[in-house]
C-alpha positions as CSV (number, residue, x, y, z in Angstrom):
1,M,4.8,16.8,-2.8
2,P,3.8,16.3,0.9
3,E,6.5,15.5,3.5
4,F,6.6,11.9,4.7
5,S,8.3,10.5,7.8
6,E,9.9,7.2,8.6
7,V,10.3,6.2,4.9
8,P,12.8,3.4,4.4
9,R,16.0,4.4,2.7
10,D,15.5,2.1,-0.3
11,M,12.0,3.5,-1.0
12,D,11.3,6.3,-3.5
13,V,7.9,7.8,-2.9
14,L,6.1,8.6,-6.2
15,D,2.5,9.3,-7.0
16,S,-0.6,9.1,-4.9
17,I,-2.9,6.2,-5.8
18,L,-5.6,6.7,-3.2
19,S,-6.4,9.1,-0.4
20,K,-9.2,9.1,2.2
21,E,-10.0,9.9,5.7
22,T,-10.8,7.2,8.3
23,K,-13.7,7.4,10.8
24,N,-11.0,8.2,13.4
25,G,-9.8,11.2,11.5
26,F,-6.6,9.7,10.1
27,L,-5.6,10.9,6.7
28,V,-4.8,7.7,4.7
29,D,-2.5,8.1,1.6
30,V,-1.6,5.1,-0.5
31,R,1.4,5.9,-2.6
32,L,3.1,4.2,-5.5
33,V,6.7,3.6,-4.4
34,K,9.8,2.3,-6.2
35,R,11.8,-0.3,-4.2
36,P,15.1,-1.7,-5.5
37,R,13.4,-4.6,-7.5
38,Q,9.9,-3.5,-8.1
39,Y,7.0,-0.9,-7.7
40,E,4.8,-1.4,-4.7
41,A,2.0,0.5,-2.8
42,A,3.0,2.1,0.5
43,L,0.6,3.2,3.2
44,F,1.0,6.5,5.0
45,L,-1.1,7.6,7.9
46,N,-1.0,11.4,8.5
47,G,2.2,11.4,6.5
48,K,3.9,8.7,8.5
49,Y,5.0,5.5,6.7
50,R,3.3,2.3,8.0
51,P,5.0,-1.0,7.1
52,G,2.9,-3.8,5.7
53,P,2.2,-5.7,2.5
54,A,3.1,-4.3,-0.9
55,V,-0.5,-4.5,-2.1
56,P,-3.8,-4.8,-0.2
57,R,-4.4,-8.3,1.3
58,P,-7.9,-9.9,1.5
59,L,-9.5,-10.0,5.0
60,D,-10.1,-13.4,6.5
61,N,-13.6,-12.2,7.6
62,P,-14.7,-9.2,5.6
63,S,-17.3,-7.0,7.3
64,G,-19.5,-4.5,5.5
65,D,-17.8,-2.9,2.6
66,T,-14.3,-3.6,3.9
67,T,-12.7,-6.6,2.1
68,H,-9.0,-5.9,2.1
69,W,-6.3,-4.4,4.5
70,M,-2.9,-2.8,4.5
71,G,-0.5,-1.7,7.2
72,V,0.5,-3.1,10.6
73,R,-0.5,-1.4,13.9
74,P,-2.8,0.1,12.8
75,S,-4.1,-1.6,9.7
76,V,-6.4,0.2,7.4
77,G,-9.4,-1.4,5.7
78,F,-10.3,-0.9,2.0
79,T,-13.3,-1.7,-0.1
80,N,-13.0,-4.1,-3.0
81,E,-13.0,-1.2,-5.5
82,E,-10.2,0.7,-3.5
83,A,-8.1,-2.5,-3.4
84,D,-8.6,-3.1,-7.1
85,T,-7.5,0.5,-7.9
86,I,-4.3,0.0,-5.8
87,I,-3.5,-3.4,-7.2
88,D,-4.2,-2.3,-10.8
89,E,-1.8,0.7,-10.4
90,V,1.0,-1.4,-9.0
91,S,0.6,-4.1,-11.5
92,S,0.5,-1.7,-14.4
93,Q,3.7,0.1,-13.4
94,N,5.5,-3.2,-13.0
95,R,4.1,-4.6,-16.3
96,L,5.0,-1.4,-18.2
97,R,8.7,-1.9,-17.1
98,R,8.6,-5.7,-17.6
99,I,9.2,-6.3,-13.8
100,T,7.9,-9.4,-12.3
101,F,6.1,-8.4,-9.1
102,A,6.7,-10.6,-6.0
103,D,4.8,-9.9,-2.8
104,R,7.2,-11.3,-0.2
105,W,5.8,-9.4,2.8
106,G,5.4,-11.7,5.8
107,K,7.3,-14.6,4.3
108,D,10.0,-16.3,6.2
109,Y,13.4,-16.0,4.5
110,E,15.4,-19.2,4.7
């Protein structure tokens, strides 16, 4: 398995869901990860973990084939098919283990 950097301590990196290269030459690897309460997707750019939502989020203004995004500074765009692949894998792993998935990224905790 490749080496990854800046991985949070509570995250176990598992299988690759999707890999591609961006126009800028970055290697994008979306991995299935186990967090304490659920399975999620994690974004890695050139092996470095990038924080962001647990599954791709729809773009407010899609352009061309890009309809979804993941990651913060930089964010990476995904096509509808790529986003569906990622979401389906995360959903399947959680459903298989009877885990209720909750996407809490970006929510204010009160």
